[in-house]
C-alpha positions in Angstrom: 4.5 -26.7 -5.7 7.4 -28.8 -4.4 11.1 -27.9 -4.9 13.1 -30.5 -6.8 16.6 -30.9 -8.1 16.2 -31.2 -11.9 18.2 -30.7 -15.1 17.5 -27.8 -17.4 15.9 -30.2 -19.9 13.5 -31.5 -17.2 12.8 -27.9 -16.1 11.7 -27.0 -19.7 9.5 -30.1 -19.9 7.8 -29.1 -16.6 7.3 -25.6 -17.9 5.7 -26.9 -21.0 3.4 -29.1 -19.0 2.5 -26.3 -16.5 2.3 -23.8 -19.3 -0.5 -25.7 -21.1 1.4 -26.9 -24.1 -0.9 -28.9 -26.4 1.9 -30.5 -28.5 5.6 -31.1 -28.3 7.5 -32.3 -31.3 11.2 -32.4 -32.3 14.0 -34.6 -33.4 16.3 -36.2 -30.8 19.7 -34.6 -30.5 22.0 -34.1 -27.6 21.7 -32.0 -25.4 17.9 -31.4 -26.2 16.6 -35.0 -26.3 15.4 -35.3 -22.7 12.9 -32.4 -23.0 10.3 -34.2 -25.0 10.9 -37.5 -23.2 10.2 -35.8 -19.8 7.3 -33.9 -21.2 5.7 -37.2 -22.3 6.4 -38.7 -18.8 4.6 -35.8 -17.2 1.5 -36.6 -19.4 2.1 -34.1 -22.2 1.5 -35.0 -25.8 5.0 -35.5 -27.4 6.2 -37.0 -30.6 9.3 -37.5 -32.6 9.3 -36.1 -36.2 11.5 -37.4 -39.0 13.6 -34.3 -38.8 13.7 -30.8 -37.4 12.2 -29.1 -40.4 9.1 -31.3 -40.2 8.9 -30.9 -36.5 8.9 -27.1 -36.8 6.3 -27.2 -39.5 4.0 -29.4 -37.4 4.5 -27.1 -34.4 3.8 -24.1 -36.6 0.6 -25.7 -37.9 -0.5 -26.3 -34.3 0.3 -22.7 -33.4 -1.7 -21.5 -36.4 -4.6 -23.5 -34.9 -4.4 -21.5 -31.7 -2.5 -24.1 -29.7 0.6 -23.8 -27.7 3.4 -25.8 -29.3 7.0 -26.7 -28.2 9.6 -27.7 -30.8 13.0 -29.1 -29.7 16.3 -29.6 -31.4 20.0 -29.2 -31.0 21.9 -26.3 -32.6 22.7 -28.0 -35.9 19.0 -29.0 -36.1 18.1 -25.4 -36.5 20.0 -25.4 -39.8 17.6 -28.1 -41.0 14.6 -26.1 -39.7 15.8 -22.7 -40.9 13.7 -22.6 -44.1 10.3 -22.5 -42.3 11.8 -20.7 -39.3 12.6 -17.5 -41.2 9.2 -17.3 -42.8 7.4 -18.2 -39.6 8.7 -14.8 -38.3 6.6 -13.2 -41.0 3.5 -15.2 -40.5 3.5 -15.2 -36.8 1.3 -17.5 -34.8 -2.2 -17.5 -33.4 -1.4 -19.5 -30.3 2.1 -19.7 -29.0 5.3 -21.4 -30.4 8.6 -21.9 -28.6 11.6 -23.3 -30.4 14.4 -24.8 -28.3 17.9 -24.4 -29.7 20.2 -26.5 -27.6 23.7 -25.3 -28.4 26.8 -27.3 -27.7 29.9 -25.1 -27.0 33.0 -27.3 -26.9 31.4 -29.9 -29.1 30.7 -32.5 -26.4 28.5 -34.4 -29.0 28.4 -32.4 -32.2 30.3 -31.7 -35.5 30.5 -28.0 -34.8 30.0 -25.4 -32.1 28.0 -22.8 -34.0 26.5 -20.0 -32.0 22.7 -19.9 -32.7 22.2 -16.5 -31.2 22.9 -15.4 -34.8 19.7 -17.1 -35.9 17.6 -14.7 -33.7 19.2 -11.7 -35.4 19.0 -13.2 -38.9 15.4 -14.5 -38.7 14.1 -11.6 -36.6 12.8 -13.7 -33.8 12.9 -13.0 -30.0 15.4 -15.1 -28.1 15.7 -15.8 -24.4 18.5 -17.6 -22.6 18.6 -19.2 -19.1 21.6 -19.7 -16.9 20.3 -22.6 -14.7 17.4 -25.0 -14.3 15.2 -22.5 -12.4 15.7 -19.9 -15.2 15.1 -22.6 -17.8 11.7 -23.2 -16.2 10.9 -19.6 -15.7 12.1 -18.4 -19.1 10.3 -21.3 -20.9 7.0 -20.1 -19.3 8.0 -16.5 -20.2 8.7 -17.5 -23.8 5.2 -18.9 -24.2 3.7 -15.8 -22.8 5.8 -13.6 -25.0 4.9 -15.6 -28.0 1.2 -15.4 -27.2 1.4 -11.7 -26.5 3.2 -10.7 -29.7 1.9 -13.6 -31.8 5.4 -14.5 -32.9 7.6 -17.7 -32.5 10.2 -17.3 -29.7 13.6 -19.1 -29.5 14.7 -20.4 -26.1 18.5 -20.9 -26.4 20.1 -23.4 -24.0 23.6 -24.8 -23.9 24.9 -28.2 -22.8 25.6 -27.2 -19.2 22.2 -25.7 -18.7 20.5 -28.7 -20.4 22.3 -31.3 -18.4 23.3 -29.5 -15.2 20.9 -29.8 -12.2 19.7 -27.2 -9.8 16.7 -26.6 -7.5 13.5 -25.7 -9.3 10.3 -24.3 -7.8 7.4 -25.0 -10.1 4.3 -22.8 -10.3 0.6 -23.8 -10.5 -0.4 -24.9 -14.0 -2.0 -22.2 -16.2 -5.3 -22.5 -18.0 -5.1 -21.8 -21.7 -7.6 -21.4 -24.5 -8.6 -24.5 -26.5 -7.2 -24.5 -30.0 -9.4 -23.0 -32.7 -8.6 -22.1 -36.3 -9.1 -18.5 -37.6 -8.6 -17.9 -41.3 -5.9 -15.4 -42.1 -4.9 -15.8 -45.8 -2.9 -12.6 -46.1 -1.0 -13.3 -42.9 -0.1 -16.9 -43.6 0.2 -17.4 -47.3 3.6 -15.9 -48.0 3.4 -15.0 -51.6 5.4 -11.8 -52.4 2.3 -9.5 -52.2 1.6 -10.7 -48.7 5.2 -11.2 -47.6 6.3 -7.6 -48.2 3.9 -6.0 -45.7 4.5 -9.0 -43.4 8.2 -8.1 -43.2 7.3 -4.5 -42.3 4.9 -5.7 -39.6 7.7 -8.0 -38.2 10.1 -5.1 -37.8 7.4 -3.0 -36.1 6.7 -5.9 -33.8 10.4 -6.3 -33.0 10.6 -2.6 -32.0 7.7 -3.2 -29.6 9.5 -6.3 -28.2 12.7 -4.3 -27.7 10.7 -1.7 -25.7 9.4 -4.6 -23.7 12.9 -5.9 -23.1 14.1 -2.5 -21.8 11.5 -2.6 -19.0 11.6 -6.4 -18.5 12.5 -7.7 -15.0 14.1 -10.7 -16.7 17.3 -8.6 -17.2 18.9 -8.5 -13.8 21.3 -5.7 -12.7 23.4 -6.3 -9.6 25.3 -3.3 -8.1 28.8 -3.8 -7.0 32.3 -2.3 -7.5 32.1 0.5 -10.1 35.6 -0.3 -11.2 34.4 -3.4 -13.1 31.0 -4.0 -14.7 30.3 -7.3 -16.4 27.6 -7.9 -19.0 26.9 -11.6 -19.4 24.2 -14.2 -20.3 23.5 -17.9 -20.0 25.5 -20.2 -17.9 28.5 -17.8 -18.2 26.7 -15.6 -15.7 27.1 -18.2 -13.0 30.8 -18.6 -13.8 31.3 -14.8 -13.7 29.4 -14.3 -10.4 31.7 -16.9 -8.8 34.9 -15.6 -10.5 34.4 -11.9 -9.6 31.7 -11.8 -6.9 32.3 -8.1 -6.0 31.8 -6.8 -9.6 28.8 -5.0 -10.9 26.7 -7.2 -13.2 24.0 -7.0 -15.9 22.7 -10.5 -16.6 20.8 -10.5 -19.8 18.0 -13.0 -20.4 16.5 -11.3 -23.5 19.2 -12.0 -26.1 17.3 -10.5 -29.0 16.0 -7.8 -29.2 18.6 -6.5 -26.8 17.7 -3.8 -24.2 20.4 -1.5 -25.6 19.5 1.6 -23.5 19.7 -0.4 -20.3 23.1 -1.7 -21.4 24.2 1.7 -22.4 23.3 3.1 -18.9 25.0 0.2 -17.2 28.2 0.7 -19.2 28.2 4.4 -18.4 27.9 3.5 -14.7 31.2 1.6 -14.4 34.8 2.4 -15.2 35.4 -0.8 -17.1 32.6 -2.6 -18.9 33.5 -6.2 -19.9 31.4 -8.6 -21.9 31.8 -12.2 -20.8 30.0 -14.6 -23.1 30.5 -18.1 -24.4 31.0 -18.6 -28.1 31.1 -15.8 -30.6 31.4 -12.1 -29.5 27.7 -11.8 -30.4 26.8 -9.4 -27.6 30.0 -7.4 -27.7 29.6 -6.9 -31.5 26.0 -5.7 -31.0 26.9 -3.3 -28.2 29.8 -1.8 -30.2 27.6 -1.4 -33.3 25.2 0.6 -31.1 28.1 2.9 -30.0 28.4 1.4 -26.5 32.0 1.2 -25.3 32.7 -2.3 -24.0 35.6 -4.7 -23.8 35.3 -8.1 -25.4 37.1 -11.3 -24.5 40.3 -12.3 -26.3 39.9 -14.5 -29.4 41.3 -17.5 -27.7 38.2 -17.7 -25.4 35.9 -18.0 -28.4 36.5 -21.7 -28.5 35.1 -24.3 -26.2 33.1 -23.8 -23.0 33.9 -21.2 -20.4 34.3 -21.9 -16.7 35.3 -20.0 -13.6 39.1 -20.2 -14.3 38.7 -19.1 -17.9 36.5 -16.2 -16.8 39.1 -15.1 -14.3 41.7 -15.1 -17.1 39.3 -13.0 -19.3 38.9 -10.5 -16.5 42.7 -10.4 -15.9 43.4 -10.0 -19.6 45.5 -13.1 -19.4 46.2 -14.2 -22.9 49.0 -16.7 -22.1 48.6 -20.2 -23.4 46.0 -22.2 -21.5 46.9 -25.5 -19.8 46.5 -28.5 -22.0 43.7 -30.7 -20.6 44.6 -34.4 -20.2 43.1 -36.6 -22.9 40.3 -38.8 -21.9 39.4 -42.2 -23.3 37.8 -41.6 -26.7 34.4 -43.2 -27.4 34.4 -46.4 -29.4 32.0 -48.9 -31.0 30.6 -51.3 -28.4 32.4 -54.7 -28.4 29.2 -56.4 -29.6 28.1 -53.7 -32.0 26.6 -55.1 -35.2 28.6 -52.6 -37.2 32.0 -54.4 -36.7 31.6 -56.8 -39.6 30.6 -53.9 -41.9 33.6 -51.8 -41.1 35.9 -54.8 -41.2 34.7 -55.5 -44.8 35.0 -51.9 -45.8 38.6 -51.8 -44.5 39.5 -55.1 -46.1 38.1 -53.9 -49.5 39.9 -50.5 -49.2 36.6 -48.7 -49.8 36.3 -44.9 -49.9 33.6 -44.3 -47.3 31.3 -41.3 -47.2 30.0 -41.4 -43.7 27.2 -39.8 -41.7 26.1 -38.7 -38.2 25.4 -41.4 -35.7 27.1 -43.9 -33.4 28.6 -45.6 -36.5 30.7 -42.5 -36.9 32.9 -44.1 -34.2 34.0 -46.4 -37.0 36.5 -43.7 -37.9 38.6 -44.8 -34.9 41.2 -47.5 -34.9 41.3 -50.3 -35.8 39.0 -49.6 -38.8 39.6 -45.9 -39.6 36.5 -46.6 -41.6 35.2 -43.1 -42.6 36.7 -40.7 -45.1 34.0 -38.0 -44.8 31.4 -36.9 -42.2 29.7 -33.6 -42.7 26.0 -33.4 -41.7 22.9 -35.5 -41.3 22.2 -37.3 -44.6 25.3 -36.0 -46.3 26.8 -39.4 -46.9 24.7 -40.0 -50.0 25.4 -36.6 -51.7 29.1 -36.7 -50.9 29.4 -40.3 -52.0 27.6 -39.6 -55.3 29.8 -36.5 -55.9 32.9 -38.6 -55.4 31.6 -41.3 -57.8 30.8 -38.6 -60.4 34.4 -37.2 -60.6 36.9 -39.9 -59.6 38.6 -42.2 -62.1 36.6 -45.3 -62.6 38.9 -47.5 -60.6 38.6 -45.3 -57.6 34.9 -44.4 -58.1 34.0 -48.1 -57.8 35.5 -48.1 -54.3 33.1 -45.4 -53.1 30.4 -46.4 -50.6 27.9 -44.3 -48.7 26.9 -45.5 -45.2 24.0 -44.1 -43.1 22.1 -45.1 -40.1 18.4 -45.9 -40.0 17.3 -42.9 -38.1 19.6 -40.6 -40.2 18.2 -42.2 -43.3 14.7 -41.3 -42.2 15.9 -37.8 -41.2 17.5 -36.6 -44.5 18.7 -39.7 -46.3 15.6 -40.1 -48.5 16.4 -36.9 -50.5 19.9 -38.3 -51.2 18.3 -41.6 -52.2 16.2 -39.8 -54.8 19.3 -38.0 -56.0 21.0 -41.3 -56.4 18.2 -42.6 -58.7 17.8 -39.3 -60.5 21.5 -38.6 -61.3 23.1 -42.0 -61.1 26.9 -42.1 -61.6 28.2 -44.1 -64.6 29.7 -46.6 -62.2 26.5 -47.0 -60.2 26.6 -46.6 -56.4 26.5 -48.6 -53.2 24.5 -47.4 -50.2 24.7 -49.2 -46.9 21.9 -48.5 -44.4 23.0 -49.5 -40.9 19.7 -50.4 -39.3 20.0 -51.1 -35.6 16.3 -50.4 -34.9 16.8 -47.3 -32.8 18.3 -43.8 -32.6 21.2 -45.1 -30.6 23.6 -42.2 -30.3 21.2 -40.0 -28.5 19.9 -42.6 -26.1 17.8 -45.2 -28.0 14.9 -43.0 -29.2 12.3 -44.2 -31.7 11.9 -43.0 -35.3 9.5 -43.6 -38.2 11.3 -46.8 -39.2 11.0 -48.6 -35.9 7.2 -48.9 -35.8 7.1 -47.4 -32.3 6.2 -43.9 -31.0 8.1 -41.7 -28.7 6.7 -43.6 -25.7 7.4 -46.9 -27.4 3.8 -47.7 -28.2 2.7 -48.9 -31.7 3.0 -46.5 -34.6 3.2 -46.5 -38.3 6.3 -48.1 -39.7 8.2 -46.9 -42.8 10.0 -49.6 -44.7 13.6 -48.5 -45.4 14.1 -51.2 -48.1 10.6 -50.5 -49.4 11.6 -46.9 -50.0 14.7 -48.1 -52.0 12.6 -50.3 -54.2 9.8 -47.7 -54.6 12.1 -45.0 -55.9 13.9 -47.3 -58.4 17.0 -48.8 -56.8 17.7 -51.9 -58.8 19.4 -54.0 -56.2 18.0 -53.9 -52.6 19.1 -56.5 -50.1 18.5 -57.0 -46.4 21.2 -58.8 -44.5 22.3 -59.6 -40.9 26.1 -58.9 -40.8 26.5 -60.7 -37.4 24.8 -63.8 -38.5 26.7 -64.1 -41.8 29.7 -61.7 -42.0 31.2 -63.6 -44.9 27.9 -63.4 -46.8 27.8 -59.6 -46.2 31.3 -59.2 -47.6 30.5 -61.4 -50.6 27.4 -59.3 -51.3 29.4 -56.0 -51.0 32.0 -57.2 -53.4 29.4 -58.2 -55.9 27.5 -54.8 -55.6 30.8 -52.8 -55.9 31.5 -54.6 -59.2 28.2 -53.7 -60.8 27.5 -50.4 -62.7 24.1 -50.4 -61.0 22.5 -48.7 -58.0 22.6 -50.9 -54.9 21.1 -50.6 -51.4 22.2 -52.9 -48.7 20.2 -52.7 -45.4 22.4 -54.1 -42.7 19.9 -55.0 -40.1 20.7 -56.1 -36.5 19.4 -54.5 -33.3 21.7 -52.3 -31.2 23.2 -54.5 -28.5 22.2 -51.9 -25.9 18.6 -51.7 -27.1 17.8 -55.3 -28.2 16.2 -56.4 -24.9 14.1 -53.2 -24.6 13.0 -53.6 -28.3 11.9 -57.2 -27.6 10.0 -55.9 -24.5 8.3 -53.1 -26.4 7.4 -55.2 -29.3 5.9 -57.9 -27.1 3.9 -55.2 -25.3 2.6 -54.0 -28.6 1.7 -57.5 -29.8 -0.1 -58.3 -26.5 -2.0 -55.1 -26.7 -3.2 -55.6 -30.2 -3.8 -59.4 -29.9 -0.7 -60.7 -31.5 -0.5 -58.4 -34.5 3.0 -57.7 -35.9 4.6 -54.4 -34.8 8.0 -52.8 -34.1 11.4 -53.4 -35.5 12.9 -56.7 -36.3 15.4 -57.9 -33.7 
């Protein structure tokens, strides 16, 4: 196979294709998005799910059917998928299931920098972690083999630099895998307490077997060097450490959980100073110390943000002096022709209290609008807005508005919509859905409300305003804020003055996606003989 310069995301996509994956599913989220897009371009079957929980459940179902499934998400997406994830460790799989957790140290495009290595420990699932694109390819293939061998889901943890950084990858010949076939296993997959109790014991026994496998696995690489300093490391930090201290002894871990503790213990005993260099939380250092292995961890200051060669050198030198302040870059802002401008202008003019959400419209928090008062998680705008409405004095409660994007509404906004109808505040509530016809923040991906599939072909289309009417919202309006900004503001004033539930769908295509949307919709119309399809532009 040819050698190519590719990103970690592209490498995982290639591994999925070469590894015989039958189905790839996920929700777009930086830095994981390009995995499924590239898997689809290679000819794999890939699809976007409404959210990460649904994606994992679809992947789990495929793996119950004897298939190989890939499920992708960014680190905070694992929070959404955690409910089925923990129980999937008990049920195991018949085929193979690999879950990508794309973590974001330094928060390049996220609301937190949680360290998802803790999920492997908490859920009891094996976790592998690559340090570059070649390892992303190799470990993705290894993860599918590990999952198939032990019949358990495997987490492949990546980070922003590995996902988006490029290095040379040598692919292997594609493997041949068995065709999917369902085998009934009621006791193994129906997790009522009577079946779950023995399943938990089986999981722990299985993890003991996997730990023994990790002790002997060639994936964990030891490099002999100066005995005065030994460094245990993992992920992209291994590359930084090798450059920062090339003469040291190294133990580069690829199996993050279960850990090869005896191999680590022997390595630590072979050097005078054993230092753990890791990005994020002291996950490895804490595990080693709990096992009675004497290691040195990094200073607390290096828990935050990404590591690099200079920071690793400071860790090695025990340099805890203040780090240089990086120059500020230009902050992101709404596009000049963004259809959200009239919306934020009206919210600011009316002095609304705005419960915001995750998406490119979050940039409305920047000047000149400073148009968000809260932003917590995907879909949180509805619950937070309703909570404010319930407790604030009436005068202030009537100023509260929830805003959410179309893709985020599909992701987790529907539950909040139901909450709005089920427990309406005395003052009513106003929900604004900013529908720009795409998942703009992560690169213009499709979702269930666009009427187009991952590869922009025709798909079923969920009506956002139809959902509002179906669940019982009294006032549902669809407006174009660019075409009639004054009309939008007049409508918002009217709805704020009512003690009723109101939903305003502010619909105008993203300026960056509008031309492509027209092209995709025309292709769909031509393909099906002029039938209607796709989002309105």
